[in-house]
C-alpha positions as CSV (number, residue, x, y, z in Angstrom):
1,M,14.4,67.4,-5.1
2,S,10.6,67.6,-5.4
3,D,8.2,64.9,-4.2
4,A,7.2,64.0,-7.8
5,T,10.9,63.3,-8.6
6,V,11.3,61.1,-5.5
7,S,8.2,59.1,-6.1
8,S,9.1,58.5,-9.8
9,M,12.5,57.1,-8.7
10,I,11.0,54.4,-6.5
11,P,10.6,51.2,-8.5
12,P,7.1,49.7,-8.5
13,R,6.7,46.7,-6.3
14,S,4.3,43.9,-6.8
15,G,2.4,43.1,-3.7
16,T,0.0,40.3,-3.0
17,R,-2.4,39.9,-5.9
18,L,-6.0,39.8,-4.9
19,P,-8.1,37.0,-6.4
20,I,-10.5,38.0,-9.2
21,H,-13.9,36.6,-8.4
22,A,-15.9,35.7,-11.4
23,A,-19.6,36.2,-11.4
24,P,-21.5,33.2,-10.0
25,R,-22.6,30.8,-12.7
26,I,-25.2,28.1,-12.7
27,P,-24.1,24.9,-14.4
28,V,-26.9,24.2,-16.8
29,F,-26.4,20.5,-16.9
30,A,-26.7,20.2,-13.1
31,L,-29.7,22.5,-13.1
32,G,-31.4,20.5,-15.9
33,T,-30.8,17.2,-14.3
34,S,-31.9,18.3,-10.8
35,L,-35.0,20.1,-12.0
36,G,-36.0,17.2,-14.3
37,L,-35.6,14.7,-11.5
38,F,-37.5,16.9,-9.1
39,L,-40.4,17.2,-11.5
40,A,-40.4,13.5,-12.3
41,I,-40.4,12.6,-8.6
42,T,-43.1,15.1,-7.9
43,F,-45.2,13.6,-10.8
44,T,-44.7,10.1,-9.4
45,L,-45.8,11.3,-5.9
46,C,-48.8,13.1,-7.3
47,V,-49.9,10.0,-9.2
48,G,-49.5,7.9,-6.1
49,F,-51.5,10.4,-4.1
50,D,-54.2,10.3,-6.8
51,L,-54.4,6.5,-6.5
52,L,-54.5,6.6,-2.7
53,F,-57.1,9.4,-2.5
54,P,-59.3,9.4,-5.6
55,G,-61.7,12.0,-4.2
56,Q,-58.8,14.5,-4.1
57,A,-57.3,13.5,-7.4
58,M,-55.4,16.0,-9.6
59,Y,-55.3,14.0,-12.7
60,E,-57.4,16.5,-14.6
61,S,-54.5,19.0,-14.2
62,W,-52.1,16.4,-15.6
63,L,-54.4,15.9,-18.6
64,R,-54.1,19.6,-19.5
65,L,-50.4,20.0,-18.7
66,L,-49.0,16.9,-20.2
67,P,-49.8,16.4,-23.9
68,G,-50.8,12.8,-24.7
69,F,-51.2,11.8,-21.0
70,T,-54.3,9.8,-20.2
71,W,-55.4,8.4,-16.8
72,L,-53.8,5.8,-16.1
73,S,-51.9,3.1,-18.0
74,W,-48.2,2.2,-17.9
75,P,-47.4,3.9,-21.3
76,S,-49.3,7.0,-20.2
77,F,-47.5,7.1,-16.8
78,L,-44.1,6.7,-18.5
79,L,-45.0,9.5,-21.0
80,G,-46.0,11.8,-18.1
81,L,-42.7,10.9,-16.4
82,A,-40.7,11.8,-19.5
83,E,-42.7,15.0,-20.1
84,S,-42.2,16.1,-16.5
85,F,-38.4,15.5,-16.8
86,A,-38.4,17.4,-20.1
87,Y,-40.2,20.4,-18.5
88,G,-37.4,20.5,-15.9
89,W,-34.8,20.6,-18.8
90,Y,-36.9,23.3,-20.5
91,V,-36.7,25.5,-17.4
92,A,-33.0,24.9,-17.1
93,L,-32.2,25.6,-20.7
94,V,-34.1,28.9,-20.6
95,F,-33.3,30.1,-17.0
96,G,-29.7,28.9,-16.7
97,P,-28.2,30.9,-19.6
98,L,-30.4,33.9,-18.8
99,Y,-29.1,33.9,-15.2
100,N,-25.5,33.4,-16.2
101,F,-25.8,36.3,-18.7
102,F,-27.3,38.7,-16.3
103,A,-25.0,37.7,-13.4
104,A,-21.9,38.3,-15.5
105,R,-23.3,41.6,-16.7
106,G,-24.3,42.7,-13.2
107,G,-20.8,41.8,-11.8
108,R,-19.1,44.5,-14.0
109,G,-18.7,48.1,-12.9
110,G,-21.4,50.5,-13.8
111,R,-24.6,51.4,-12.1
112,G,-24.1,49.6,-8.8
113,G,-24.6,46.1,-10.2
114,G,-28.3,45.8,-9.1
115,A,-29.6,42.9,-7.1
116,L,-27.1,40.4,-8.6
117,T,-24.2,41.6,-6.5
118,S,-23.5,40.7,-2.9
119,G,-25.4,43.7,-1.6
120,R,-22.4,44.8,0.5
121,H,-21.4,48.4,0.2
122,P,-18.2,50.0,1.4
123,P,-18.6,52.0,4.6
124,E,-19.2,55.7,4.0
125,A,-16.5,58.2,4.8
126,G,-16.5,59.2,8.5
127,H,-18.6,56.2,9.7
128,A,-16.8,53.6,11.7
129,R,-17.6,49.9,11.2
130,A,-19.6,48.3,14.0
């Protein structure tokens, strides 16, 4: 009997299945909420800083970045707060799906996966692991 005949007679066995790891994904809702709150809190802190230190004020920057914002009234402050939160959601709605797309694409086989993979490479033949 040849080796090919013997190996074909052995029934296939199922071993321990290895888990399939999906590409990392960013939840867009969590990203939008966290970025929106971060920018809203940052806006509030900057307005407070401008009120405490008027000589170092940044409100001219807010006037250019936030449409309709004027220095300083309650409606203008609330508008700036809402616009800051909206900017966070804008970043999340653009960045989150782009990241998820490229992370899933980089996780497939192909040309090494680029920078979106773990960066670990199998040891080369003949080299022992340290």
